[in-house]
C-alpha positions, 0 to 999 in steps of 0.5 A: 672865457668870461662874458657880460650880457647887458639886458634892458630892465631890472630883472627880479631875483626869480628871473635871474634864477633862470641863469644859475651859472651867471652872476648879475647886477642891476644898474641904471635900469639895466641888468648885467649878467656876467660869468664864465661861458665854456663854449660857443654853444653855451653862449648861444644857449644863454642868448636863446634863454634871454629870447625865450624869457622876453629879455631885450639884449642891449650888449654882449661882450667878452671880458678879460679873465 
């Protein structure tokens, strides 16, 4: 499965390193994290990581492979 997680704000490279398994792109004041998610527990772990880093998740969606 591939997922896209859109967060509010432009993440720094240092902050993006907290998500080594995902690629990221900054667009219009938002950061999009995207990449493979191997299982549901991995997805919940990514969301927990966002929360612990104080990132506001705007959207999360599964994307075609």
